[in-house]
Structure formats: structure tokens, C-alpha cells
Backbone bond lengths (Angstrom), bond angles and torsions (degrees), N, CA, C in turn:
res aa  C-N    CA-C-N  psi(-1)  N-CA   C-N-CA  omega(-1)  CA-C   N-CA-C  phi
1 X - - - 1.469 - - 1.525 109.17 -
2 X 1.294 117.71 125.36 1.456 121.12 -173.76 1.510 111.40 -88.12
3 X 1.331 114.20 163.26 1.471 121.27 177.64 1.519 110.22 -58.83
4 X 1.354 116.70 -39.51 1.458 120.85 -179.16 1.523 110.82 -62.63
5 X 1.360 116.12 -43.66 1.461 119.91 -179.83 1.527 110.98 -63.50
6 X 1.315 116.17 -41.56 1.453 119.40 179.59 1.521 111.10 -65.57
7 X 1.339 117.20 -39.75 1.463 120.68 177.95 1.525 110.78 -64.00
8 X 1.316 117.25 -39.57 1.460 121.01 176.01 1.522 110.04 -64.13
9 X 1.319 116.17 -38.59 1.459 120.10 177.79 1.522 109.60 -63.44
10 X 1.330 117.00 -43.57 1.463 120.45 177.91 1.519 111.16 -57.69
11 X 1.317 116.13 -43.45 1.468 119.65 179.86 1.524 111.16 -62.68
12 X 1.319 116.25 -38.92 1.465 119.30 179.14 1.527 110.76 -66.06
13 X 1.344 116.85 -35.81 1.466 120.54 177.87 1.527 110.38 -67.58
14 X 1.323 117.48 -41.24 1.467 120.75 177.41 1.525 110.95 -57.88
15 X 1.325 115.84 -42.71 1.469 120.36 178.08 1.519 110.80 -64.11
16 X 1.334 116.02 -43.21 1.466 120.54 -179.26 1.530 111.06 -64.27
17 X 1.323 117.23 -40.20 1.470 120.63 178.48 1.528 110.36 -61.10
18 X 1.328 116.32 -47.12 1.466 120.39 -179.33 1.525 111.25 -62.40
19 X 1.325 116.86 -45.75 1.463 120.73 -179.00 1.524 111.40 -65.60
20 X 1.325 116.12 -41.49 1.462 120.43 179.66 1.527 110.64 -64.57
21 X 1.335 116.90 -44.91 1.469 121.14 179.70 1.525 111.13 -63.54
22 X 1.322 116.78 -43.02 1.466 120.29 -179.43 1.528 111.50 -62.60
23 X 1.329 116.27 -40.41 1.462 120.27 179.33 1.532 110.74 -67.13
24 X 1.324 116.96 -41.84 1.463 120.63 -179.93 1.531 111.50 -66.03
25 X 1.335 115.95 -39.83 1.466 119.76 178.45 1.528 110.73 -61.93
26 X 1.330 116.20 -37.80 1.465 120.97 -179.44 1.526 111.11 -71.64
27 X 1.347 115.89 -43.79 1.465 120.54 -176.51 1.526 112.95 -77.17
28 X 1.351 115.84 -29.04 1.461 119.94 -174.29 1.521 110.13 -134.14
29 X 1.317 117.38 71.03 1.467 120.36 -177.27 1.523 113.66 -59.06
30 X 1.341 117.41 -24.02 1.468 120.84 179.56 1.524 111.35 -70.03
31 X 1.350 117.68 -15.57 1.461 122.16 177.18 1.524 111.95 -103.79
32 X 1.329 116.52 8.93 1.467 120.11 -171.13 1.527 112.49 -56.31
33 X 1.310 117.53 -45.20 1.465 120.36 -175.94 1.523 111.93 -62.25
34 X 1.337 116.66 -46.13 1.462 119.50 -178.42 1.524 111.22 -70.60
35 X 1.339 117.39 -34.89 1.464 120.92 177.87 1.528 110.11 -65.40
36 X 1.318 117.35 -42.17 1.468 120.82 178.44 1.527 111.64 -62.67
37 X 1.329 115.64 -40.15 1.464 119.98 179.20 1.526 110.76 -61.89
38 X 1.328 116.21 -50.91 1.456 119.72 -177.68 1.526 112.16 -71.19
39 X 1.309 116.77 -28.74 1.466 119.58 174.70 1.525 109.86 -58.31
40 X 1.329 117.37 -44.34 1.469 121.41 178.45 1.528 110.75 -62.58
41 X 1.331 116.33 -42.58 1.465 120.68 179.30 1.528 110.38 -60.55
42 X 1.332 115.63 -50.52 1.468 119.52 -174.92 1.533 112.09 -69.30
43 X 1.320 117.51 -36.14 1.462 119.26 176.98 1.525 110.76 -64.07
44 X 1.335 116.49 -38.48 1.468 119.89 -178.98 1.527 111.76 -63.26
45 X 1.331 116.85 -24.44 1.461 120.46 -177.18 1.525 112.99 -73.99
46 X 1.313 116.51 -24.20 1.466 119.07 -173.75 1.520 113.10 -115.56
47 X 1.324 116.89 17.58 1.464 120.13 178.64 1.524 112.35 -80.48
48 X 1.323 116.75 -13.33 1.467 121.38 173.60 1.517 108.15 -142.55
49 X 1.310 115.78 162.10 1.451 120.45 -173.43 1.528 110.32 -108.37
50 X 1.322 119.31 119.98 1.465 120.08 179.99 1.524 111.99 -65.53
51 X 1.305 116.01 148.48 1.459 122.51 179.63 1.530 108.19 -97.66
52 X 1.309 116.67 103.57 1.461 121.85 -179.51 1.522 108.67 -97.01
53 X 1.330 116.61 118.00 1.466 120.90 -173.79 1.530 112.42 -106.65
54 X 1.305 117.56 -14.00 1.469 120.69 -178.03 1.521 110.23 -66.59
55 X 1.325 116.82 138.21 1.458 122.49 178.66 1.535 108.90 -86.30
56 X 1.326 115.58 111.59 1.457 120.81 -179.21 1.532 112.56 -100.09
57 X 1.327 117.49 10.26 1.469 120.23 -176.38 1.524 112.50 -64.58
58 X 1.345 116.84 -15.31 1.462 120.22 177.52 1.528 111.97 -63.13
59 X 1.333 117.20 -14.33 1.456 121.26 -179.22 1.531 112.74 -92.48
60 X 1.316 117.90 12.00 1.459 121.51 177.97 1.530 109.74 -58.03
61 X 1.336 115.99 120.28 1.469 123.72 -178.93 1.534 112.64 54.90
62 X 1.321 116.21 30.29 1.471 122.42 179.22 1.530 109.32 -64.77
63 X 1.328 116.98 138.13 1.459 120.77 -178.23 1.527 113.04 -125.47
64 X 1.308 116.71 -2.32 1.464 121.06 179.81 1.527 108.04 -96.34
65 X 1.335 116.12 99.74 1.459 121.03 -173.85 1.531 111.40 -100.60
66 X 1.330 118.47 148.46 1.475 125.81 -2.65 1.526 112.24 -73.89
67 X 1.318 115.22 159.95 1.457 120.91 -177.65 1.525 112.52 -73.89
68 X 1.337 116.63 -34.04 1.460 119.83 -168.28 1.525 110.58 -147.69
69 X 1.314 116.01 147.61 1.457 121.11 172.02 1.530 108.08 -80.36
70 X 1.317 117.00 145.73 1.466 118.97 -175.42 1.528 112.83 -59.46
71 X 1.323 117.71 -28.08 1.470 119.98 -179.66 1.527 112.69 -75.73
72 X 1.345 116.46 -7.94 1.459 119.92 -176.89 1.526 113.77 -101.82
73 X 1.325 117.62 4.35 1.464 119.79 174.65 1.531 109.68 -63.96
74 X 1.329 115.88 143.19 1.462 120.94 176.42 1.530 108.69 -76.28
75 X 1.316 116.79 123.97 1.465 121.57 -178.62 1.527 109.48 -112.76
76 X 1.312 116.87 127.48 1.469 122.13 171.43 1.534 105.65 -83.38
77 X 1.326 116.39 98.08 1.461 120.07 -172.56 1.527 112.76 -68.74
78 X 1.325 117.06 -28.83 1.478 119.12 176.95 1.511 109.88 -65.69
79 X 1.321 116.43 -47.32 1.461 121.48 178.01 1.525 110.79 -64.03
80 X 1.335 116.49 -43.86 1.462 120.76 -176.97 1.527 111.92 -66.00
81 X 1.346 117.21 -38.08 1.464 119.32 179.53 1.529 110.96 -68.58
82 X 1.319 116.87 -36.91 1.466 120.24 175.89 1.527 110.16 -62.12
83 X 1.342 115.95 -44.78 1.467 120.54 178.50 1.527 110.30 -65.20
84 X 1.324 116.76 -38.64 1.463 122.28 177.87 1.533 110.89 -56.77
85 X 1.312 117.22 -47.38 1.465 120.59 -178.50 1.524 111.03 -65.22
86 X 1.338 116.68 -38.29 1.469 119.93 177.62 1.523 111.22 -64.93
87 X 1.326 116.25 -42.83 1.466 120.13 -179.15 1.524 110.78 -67.28
88 X 1.325 116.94 -40.99 1.468 119.70 176.97 1.524 111.18 -58.19
89 X 1.336 117.12 -43.12 1.460 121.15 -179.72 1.526 111.15 -65.78
90 X 1.339 116.76 -38.19 1.465 120.59 177.38 1.531 109.48 -63.12
91 X 1.334 116.89 -43.24 1.470 121.08 179.50 1.529 111.40 -65.90
92 X 1.326 116.76 -40.47 1.473 121.13 178.40 1.521 110.44 -63.58
93 X 1.328 116.15 -45.12 1.468 121.09 -178.81 1.521 112.41 -66.91
94 X 1.337 116.62 -22.51 1.468 119.50 -178.78 1.526 111.57 -66.40
95 X 1.348 116.02 -24.73 1.453 119.95 179.37 1.510 114.16 69.94
96 X 1.319 117.98 14.43 1.459 121.39 -177.42 1.527 110.55 -101.02
97 X 1.345 115.92 -165.73 1.458 121.26 -175.06 1.525 112.60 -62.99
98 X 1.326 116.67 -21.47 1.461 120.54 179.76 1.529 112.00 -72.92
99 X 1.313 117.24 -19.36 1.463 121.88 -170.04 1.522 113.09 -57.54
100 X 1.333 116.84 -48.13 1.463 119.56 -175.85 1.528 111.53 -63.35
101 X 1.322 116.08 -47.85 1.465 119.87 -178.91 1.517 110.95 -63.37
102 X 1.333 116.64 -44.00 1.470 120.41 179.32 1.523 110.73 -61.96
103 X 1.338 116.58 -43.32 1.461 120.64 179.30 1.513 112.22 -63.22
104 X 1.331 116.08 -40.74 1.468 120.79 178.59 1.525 110.83 -63.58
105 X 1.328 116.59 -43.19 1.467 121.04 -179.40 1.527 111.20 -65.82
106 X 1.326 115.85 -44.53 1.463 119.65 -178.83 1.521 111.02 -64.70
107 X 1.317 116.39 -41.75 1.469 120.56 179.16 1.527 110.88 -63.17
108 X 1.325 116.83 -40.11 1.469 120.36 -178.94 1.525 111.56 -64.55
109 X 1.339 116.56 -33.41 1.472 120.73 178.21 1.526 110.19 -75.91
110 X 1.320 116.33 -45.06 1.475 120.18 -179.16 1.532 111.24 -61.90
111 X 1.327 116.75 -37.02 1.471 120.85 -179.99 1.527 112.53 -85.24
112 X 1.349 115.22 -3.09 1.471 121.65 -178.80 1.536 112.16 61.49
113 X 1.343 115.44 29.76 1.462 119.58 173.70 1.532 110.32 -68.94
114 X 1.316 115.68 -26.74 1.460 122.16 177.94 1.534 107.49 -150.25
115 X 1.328 116.73 147.13 1.461 121.13 178.45 1.524 109.75 -84.97
116 X 1.326 115.57 144.12 1.460 119.33 179.37 1.529 110.73 -58.79
117 X 1.321 116.88 -38.81 1.461 120.58 179.92 1.530 111.07 -57.54
118 X 1.327 117.41 -34.56 1.463 121.27 178.39 1.524 110.73 -66.65
119 X 1.330 116.82 -38.33 1.470 120.31 178.18 1.523 110.34 -61.96
120 X 1.330 116.43 -40.80 1.467 120.74 178.65 1.525 110.40 -64.61
121 X 1.322 116.43 -44.10 1.461 120.56 179.64 1.521 111.04 -62.27
122 X 1.337 116.61 -39.56 1.467 120.79 178.12 1.523 110.14 -61.34
123 X 1.325 116.14 -44.09 1.468 120.45 -179.61 1.530 111.14 -64.19
124 X 1.319 116.92 -46.38 1.459 121.07 -174.36 1.524 112.92 -72.90
125 X 1.324 117.13 -35.72 1.459 119.91 -176.65 1.523 112.34 -77.08
126 X 1.329 116.63 -32.61 1.465 123.16 177.71 1.536 114.32 66.41
127 X 1.332 116.91 -31.33 1.460 118.01 -179.58 1.525 111.98 -85.82
128 X 1.333 115.81 -6.21 1.461 119.88 176.26 1.527 109.29 -91.25
129 X 1.317 117.47 136.19 1.454 120.71 179.35 1.512 112.28 -78.79
130 X 1.326 115.56 165.15 1.457 120.64 177.45 1.528 110.39 -69.34
131 X 1.338 117.44 152.20 1.473 120.13 177.64 1.524 111.58 -57.98
132 X 1.310 116.68 147.87 1.456 122.49 -178.42 1.524 111.66 -58.04
133 X 1.338 116.21 -34.46 1.466 118.99 -178.16 1.523 111.77 -63.51
134 X 1.341 117.70 -22.16 1.460 121.59 174.83 1.523 111.16 -87.23
135 X 1.320 115.40 -44.64 1.461 120.37 -174.29 1.524 113.17 -63.78
136 X 1.319 117.46 -28.86 1.467 119.42 -177.87 1.525 112.66 -76.52
137 X 1.328 116.77 -6.33 1.469 120.81 177.96 1.534 108.31 -99.78
138 X 1.309 116.19 113.18 1.461 121.09 -174.34 1.526 112.69 -61.52
139 X 1.334 116.36 -30.49 1.469 119.66 -177.25 1.523 112.95 -79.48
140 X 1.342 117.02 -8.94 1.468 120.47 -177.62 1.526 109.69 -70.81
141 X 1.347 115.60 130.18 1.460 121.12 -175.57 1.532 110.74 -111.21
142 X 1.344 118.55 113.58 1.468 121.82 -179.92 1.526 113.27 -56.66
143 X 1.348 117.73 -34.21 1.462 119.71 -179.48 1.524 111.88 -67.85
144 X 1.337 116.53 -30.59 1.479 119.95 175.82 1.525 109.42 -73.22
145 X 1.334 116.67 -38.28 1.474 120.90 173.78 1.525 109.73 -54.42
146 X 1.329 117.26 -49.57 1.470 121.35 -179.72 1.526 111.15 -60.35
147 X 1.324 116.02 -45.04 1.464 121.02 -178.63 1.531 111.24 -59.33
148 X 1.325 116.98 -47.14 1.465 120.67 -175.90 1.519 111.48 -69.76
149 X 1.332 117.17 -45.06 1.466 119.68 -178.22 1.522 111.06 -66.18
150 X 1.339 116.60 -44.90 1.470 118.77 179.34 1.526 111.56 -60.10
151 X 1.315 116.61 -48.21 1.465 119.08 -177.13 1.528 112.30 -68.77
152 X 1.327 117.30 -21.96 1.460 120.64 176.94 1.526 111.40 -71.75
153 X 1.313 116.32 -39.65 1.468 119.29 -178.21 1.532 112.56 -95.09
154 X 1.316 116.84 -3.39 1.465 121.00 -178.33 1.533 113.46 -55.58
155 X 1.349 121.02 -40.60 1.467 118.91 178.32 1.528 112.62 -57.34
156 X 1.324 117.70 -39.72 1.466 121.01 177.56 1.524 110.94 -67.13
157 X 1.331 116.39 -40.27 1.464 120.97 -179.94 1.524 110.60 -64.61
158 X 1.330 116.26 -46.49 1.465 120.48 -178.80 1.525 110.78 -64.05
159 X 1.321 116.85 -42.08 1.465 119.70 179.90 1.529 110.46 -66.49
160 X 1.324 117.45 -43.86 1.465 120.77 177.19 1.526 110.74 -59.67
161 X 1.330 115.95 -43.46 1.459 120.88 179.44 1.525 111.37 -61.70
162 X 1.318 116.51 -41.35 1.469 120.14 179.41 1.524 110.79 -64.62
163 X 1.324 116.44 -38.43 1.468 120.05 178.88 1.526 110.61 -66.71
164 X 1.340 116.28 -46.09 1.468 120.33 177.91 1.522 110.14 -58.97
165 X 1.339 116.58 -46.49 1.468 120.95 -177.73 1.522 112.15 -61.60
166 X 1.327 116.79 -29.20 1.471 120.02 -179.26 1.528 111.56 -66.23
167 X 1.333 117.39 -18.14 1.461 121.47 179.21 1.534 112.50 -95.35
168 X 1.330 116.66 -9.28 1.459 120.49 -175.46 1.523 111.87 -92.01
169 X 1.321 114.37 154.80 1.460 121.14 174.86 1.527 108.57 -89.70
170 X 1.324 117.84 126.65 1.464 121.37 -176.46 1.523 112.23 -59.42
171 X 1.326 116.66 -38.86 1.460 119.67 -177.38 1.533 111.63 -66.05
172 X 1.333 116.63 -34.06 1.465 120.16 180.00 1.530 111.95 -66.26
173 X 1.340 116.68 -28.56 1.462 121.37 -177.55 1.521 112.89 -83.86
174 X 1.335 115.90 -22.53 1.462 121.25 -171.67 1.524 111.67 -56.62
175 X 1.324 115.06 133.81 1.459 120.72 175.65 1.511 115.33 89.07
176 X 1.331 117.93 -3.91 1.461 120.24 177.69 1.530 109.93 -67.58
177 X 1.326 117.46 136.48 1.463 120.36 178.84 1.513 111.90 -78.47
178 X 1.345 116.10 -40.25 1.461 121.60 176.94 1.527 108.88 -100.22
179 X 1.329 115.81 164.15 1.462 120.93 -176.55 1.527 111.08 -60.01
180 X 1.332 118.87 126.29 1.460 121.60 178.21 1.529 112.85 -63.42
181 X 1.330 117.05 -26.49 1.458 120.18 -178.63 1.521 111.38 -79.16
182 X 1.352 117.87 -54.85 1.472 119.96 -172.24 1.516 115.08 -120.61
183 X 1.337 118.49 -4.86 1.457 120.79 176.66 1.510 116.19 83.69
184 X 1.341 117.78 3.30 1.469 120.55 179.80 1.525 110.38 -77.71
185 X 1.328 116.20 159.12 1.457 120.94 178.42 1.525 110.67 -73.71
186 X 1.329 117.45 155.37 1.465 119.98 178.58 1.525 111.98 -72.82
187 X 1.341 115.07 147.78 1.460 121.16 177.58 1.519 111.32 -91.50
188 X 1.321 117.00 -30.59 1.453 122.04 179.75 1.519 109.23 -163.66
189 X 1.318 116.24 169.64 1.452 120.64 173.23 1.519 108.73 -119.94
190 X 1.335 115.19 159.10 1.460 121.58 -174.13 1.521 108.93 -135.64
191 X 1.321 116.08 137.48 1.466 121.98 172.36 1.523 107.49 -102.92
192 X 1.326 116.31 124.43 1.461 120.87 -171.17 1.522 112.46 -66.06
193 X 1.316 114.61 151.91 1.462 121.95 -179.85 1.521 111.15 -69.20
194 X 1.342 117.25 -27.91 1.462 120.96 -175.19 1.530 112.62 -75.85
195 X 1.336 116.84 -53.11 1.467 119.08 -173.53 1.530 114.34 -138.54
196 X 1.313 117.38 7.62 1.456 120.32 178.69 1.513 114.30 77.92
197 X 1.335 117.43 11.23 1.466 120.07 176.83 1.524 109.41 -61.89
198 X 1.323 116.12 143.66 1.462 120.81 -174.42 1.533 111.65 -96.99
199 X 1.322 115.32 138.32 1.455 120.91 173.83 1.524 108.56 -135.23
200 X 1.324 115.16 160.59 1.464 122.29 177.38 1.519 108.65 -110.32
201 X 1.344 116.67 150.76 1.456 122.30 -179.21 1.522 108.71 -121.15
202 X 1.331 116.36 125.75 1.462 122.47 -176.02 1.528 111.84 -65.99
203 X 1.317 115.93 141.45 1.468 121.87 -179.68 1.523 112.55 -79.93
204 X 1.331 118.09 -12.57 1.464 120.89 -177.30 1.531 112.74 -111.76
205 X 1.326 117.91 -56.43 1.470 120.13 -176.96 1.519 112.47 -101.13
206 X 1.342 118.40 -6.24 1.462 125.00 174.37 1.525 113.67 67.31
207 X 1.335 115.30 22.73 1.462 119.94 172.10 1.524 109.08 -68.87
208 X 1.322 116.79 147.53 1.459 122.31 -179.13 1.522 109.35 -120.69
209 X 1.334 116.57 130.51 1.466 120.37 -178.37 1.528 110.38 -141.21
210 X 1.320 116.62 155.43 1.453 122.67 -174.07 1.529 112.05 -76.52
211 X 1.319 114.92 150.54 1.465 120.63 176.54 1.514 108.74 -150.03
212 X 1.323 116.38 172.40 1.463 120.81 179.72 1.526 110.58 -73.02
213 X 1.334 115.74 151.13 1.464 119.92 -179.30 1.527 110.83 -66.09
214 X 1.333 116.67 -43.11 1.461 120.15 -175.29 1.524 108.83 -110.22
215 X 1.297 115.71 89.55 1.476 121.57 176.71 1.523 109.08 -167.02
216 X 1.317 116.31 150.22 1.462 120.85 173.75 1.526 107.60 -91.70
217 X 1.324 117.94 121.84 1.462 119.67 -178.30 1.528 113.57 -68.80
218 X 1.327 116.82 -16.91 1.462 120.46 -175.43 1.534 113.36 -88.61
219 X 1.330 116.94 -37.60 1.476 118.94 -178.16 1.527 112.77 -122.80
220 X 1.333 117.93 -5.86 1.459 121.24 178.06 1.515 114.44 82.46
221 X 1.330 117.66 3.69 1.460 121.35 179.16 1.530 110.74 -60.62
222 X 1.342 116.79 130.38 1.466 120.30 176.94 1.538 112.05 -126.71
223 X 1.311 115.42 20.91 1.459 121.23 176.76 1.522 108.54 -85.84
224 X 1.335 116.53 110.64 1.464 119.05 -174.77 1.529 113.49 -66.97
225 X 1.344 117.05 -9.84 1.465 119.49 176.82 1.533 111.42 -76.03
226 X 1.329 116.47 -20.60 1.467 120.55 179.84 1.527 111.41 -115.53
227 X 1.319 116.18 12.77 1.462 122.36 175.31 1.520 108.60 -118.14
228 X 1.323 116.42 143.52 1.456 119.80 178.79 1.513 110.75 -156.98
229 X 1.328 115.36 -176.36 1.460 118.96 178.06 1.520 109.84 -143.67
230 X 1.322 114.01 155.07 1.463 121.78 -177.96 1.523 109.26 -120.36
231 X 1.316 115.75 132.62 1.458 122.31 176.43 1.529 109.63 -112.09
232 X 1.324 116.15 153.75 1.460 122.06 174.34 1.521 107.95 -125.46
233 X 1.316 115.77 134.11 1.467 120.72 -178.13 1.530 110.66 -57.08
234 X 1.314 115.54 135.93 1.469 124.97 178.66 1.531 113.60 74.67
235 X 1.344 117.59 2.34 1.468 120.77 174.53 1.528 107.33 -96.11
236 X 1.323 115.62 91.03 1.460 120.94 -173.84 1.523 111.96 -82.01
237 X 1.338 115.51 131.22 1.458 120.76 173.57 1.510 114.74 77.17
238 X 1.323 117.85 16.34 1.462 119.67 178.51 1.520 109.29 -145.32
239 X 1.318 115.00 146.41 1.459 121.00 -179.75 1.523 107.73 -150.93
240 X 1.321 116.26 174.18 1.461 121.58 173.82 1.519 108.11 -116.97
241 X 1.325 117.68 119.01 1.462 122.48 175.32 1.529 108.43 -89.40
242 X 1.326 117.51 131.11 1.456 119.90 -177.13 1.533 111.49 -126.85
243 X 1.325 113.81 159.45 1.468 121.49 179.68 1.516 108.85 -126.08
244 X 1.330 116.83 123.76 1.463 120.63 179.72 1.524 112.21 -80.91
245 X 1.323 117.28 -8.21 1.461 120.32 178.22 1.526 111.13 -79.10
246 X 1.337 116.55 -47.19 1.474 119.71 -178.97 1.524 112.73 -107.66
247 X 1.349 116.80 -3.51 1.471 123.25 177.61 1.540 112.09 61.71
248 X 1.321 115.24 37.02 1.463 119.50 176.05 1.525 109.91 -117.75
249 X 1.328 115.21 161.61 1.456 120.39 178.57 1.526 109.79 -138.44
250 X 1.325 114.88 159.95 1.458 121.09 175.11 1.524 107.83 -141.32
251 X 1.303 116.10 135.80 1.463 119.83 178.49 1.526 109.73 -76.88
252 X 1.323 115.46 140.16 1.461 121.40 -176.87 1.523 110.03 -124.71
253 X 1.326 115.39 127.23 1.463 121.72 177.81 1.522 108.84 -102.13
254 X 1.316 116.37 124.56 1.461 121.96 177.08 1.527 108.02 -98.31
255 X 1.335 115.72 101.68 1.463 120.53 -175.18 1.528 112.53 -66.68
256 X 1.336 117.70 -14.81 1.464 120.70 176.90 1.527 111.25 -71.09
257 X 1.339 116.10 -21.83 1.465 120.78 -176.23 1.519 113.50 -117.31
258 X 1.325 117.67 -12.73 1.459 119.82 -166.92 1.519 113.78 -64.66
259 X 1.314 117.04 -43.59 1.460 119.17 168.69 1.515 117.10 91.21
260 X 1.335 119.90 -0.72 1.464 119.88 175.92 1.526 109.91 -156.71
261 X 1.328 116.37 168.37 1.459 120.69 177.34 1.522 110.23 -53.52
262 X 1.317 115.13 141.51 1.457 119.82 -172.78 1.530 110.04 -125.44
263 X 1.341 117.02 109.83 1.461 121.81 171.63 1.523 106.22 -101.04
264 X 1.325 116.48 110.48 1.458 121.10 -167.55 1.529 114.85 -52.48
265 X 1.333 120.09 -45.73 1.473 118.38 -179.88 1.535 112.89 -59.88
266 X 1.326 116.80 -36.39 1.463 119.72 177.45 1.519 111.40 -70.03
267 X 1.326 116.24 -38.68 1.462 119.48 -179.00 1.523 110.85 -65.98
268 X 1.320 117.52 -32.10 1.459 119.88 175.95 1.525 110.63 -60.90
269 X 1.333 116.09 -38.22 1.465 120.84 178.74 1.525 111.25 -72.64
270 X 1.327 115.32 -43.24 1.461 119.84 -177.89 1.516 113.66 -66.93
271 X 1.329 116.48 -18.98 1.465 120.76 -178.19 1.525 112.46 -101.28
272 X 1.316 117.57 22.97 1.471 121.40 -179.14 1.526 114.38 -57.89
273 X 1.352 120.61 -28.19 1.470 118.54 176.50 1.529 113.09 -55.78
274 X 1.346 117.09 -31.05 1.460 119.90 176.78 1.523 111.15 -67.42
275 X 1.337 116.15 -38.22 1.466 119.53 179.07 1.528 110.45 -62.11
276 X 1.318 115.74 -44.35 1.457 119.60 -179.38 1.524 111.20 -63.69
277 X 1.332 115.72 -43.12 1.460 119.54 -177.81 1.525 111.60 -67.86
278 X 1.324 117.34 -44.45 1.462 120.51 -177.34 1.529 111.52 -69.35
279 X 1.325 117.35 -36.89 1.462 119.59 178.15 1.515 111.33 -67.96
280 X 1.331 116.63 -33.34 1.461 120.42 175.44 1.525 110.81 -63.52
281 X 1.351 115.39 -31.04 1.466 120.71 -179.19 1.529 111.81 -84.62
282 X 1.341 117.16 -2.00 1.450 119.98 176.47 1.510 116.13 94.50
283 X 1.352 116.14 15.02 1.465 120.17 179.25 1.532 110.04 -102.40
284 X 1.333 115.58 153.65 1.459 121.67 -179.51 1.524 109.56 -122.87
285 X 1.329 116.17 151.50 1.467 119.93 177.81 1.520 111.48 -99.67
286 X 1.332 118.53 0.20 1.458 122.41 -178.43 1.524 111.52 -125.01
């Protein structure tokens, strides 16, 4: 895959993000503020193309899943730090609860109190604690730290995942409950526009792989007597599939009915009414 092809792909994603956000703002004006915020975040991720130098050809026809641990993805730290600074500024400008944490993180990088690469390592390792300069500030929110660092390196993760997936056989991945690339759980499922075939989308690297129509991706249950789905009035082309065996649910987008460009991370936000309804019924998405 050439640099030119990847850049063209980035441009297509930028267009899809804008179209998806515009449609959601029109259909769900009550979510306009949050959609606008995340639109800025997601657009900032694809304004430049990360340089992935790691050779992933070792995964040619790989069948032992997952292929890679999340801490082993190749990260273009120059690209990620640039995205990090943009995201911090977006969070600061939002004037919301994220502002203090984002400002603290950006200041620490600008003053070289901590290296950006260290922040990434802290996020990926999980067993390492946050730097003392963050912990001593009561207003600092670890969940905002995770959000900013993950979204900063996400372009590198997504590109690495796409490269790895290009070496895999689609049939070998079919039916996996967790992501064949990185082992993370799926964030949502999708029914294809062509024939309604079902696929799952990874919550971490955003890889998409095929699965059976009637099955729970979390526990493997395929008994239709304990599987069902929930619809919400005026929510076209989307539903929540649930499992009474493990009490989990996953949102499903039917591209045959959806009617507009679909950027999955934005659609997860736009479909929050399903999360509220399913959690009220006692189901979990994690």
C-alpha cells in the first residue's frame, strides 16, 4: 500500500466524518454540541498521515489470533504528538471538564516536564501510574488522560491495523468474538449495504471482520431463544442486539437502511439513546 493510497484514504475518511457529523446534527439537534466537539477531534486525527515503518509482513496468512498486543503497535510519535497538541487545544477551547486536564497535559509537554512518548507508554502499559505532577492536582482526571492519549495515537494504530489486516485471510478471521488483529472487544456490529452480511468493528484498532448473523460476540451464544434486539422509534437503520445469557448488548448499524455516510466512532455517540435504554434494562456493553 503506497503513501499516495493511504493519503487518498485519509481524505475519504475526512469527507465521511464531515458528512456523518452533518447528518447527525440534522437528525439529532439535542446532540449537536457533543457531535461538534467529537467532529473536531476526529477530523484532527486524519489531517496528516502517520509514517508506519514496522514490517508487518510476518502476518501473511496468520491464523493465530490475536496477531498483536496493543502495546506492540508501531506509533509515529511525531504525528501522534502533533495530534495530541491539537486535541488538547480542542478540549481546552471546549470550556468543559476536560479543559483542566488537557491544559495540564499540554503544559507538561511544552515545558518538557514529561516526554510525550512516556505518556503513551503509561497508557499502553496500564500498570504504570500517572506522573506525580499530574496526581498532585486534584482536578486532574485520569479518564481524560486516557481519552487524549488514545485519540492522539489512534491514527498510527488504525493505519498499523489496516496494514496487518491486508496480510490476513478474511475467511480465517470469520467468527472471532474478539478482534483478530489486537484482541480487543467489538464496539459495534454492521450489516453490509450489499447483502446484509454481518461484521464486527474493533473498539481499539477499528478493524472490521465478518461474523455470523445470529450469535453473541461476547459469549458465543447462538440460541435465538436467548438472543434478541431492541429498536427505538425514529432511530432508522440502527438497533441494539442483546444476549440474555451474558446480559450484554452491541449496537448494530444496518447500512442498507442507514441513509448517510457512516463514521463508526461518531455513530456510537449519536446512538447513545440505545445505551441508556439497554442499561436501564440491565444489559452492559462491556
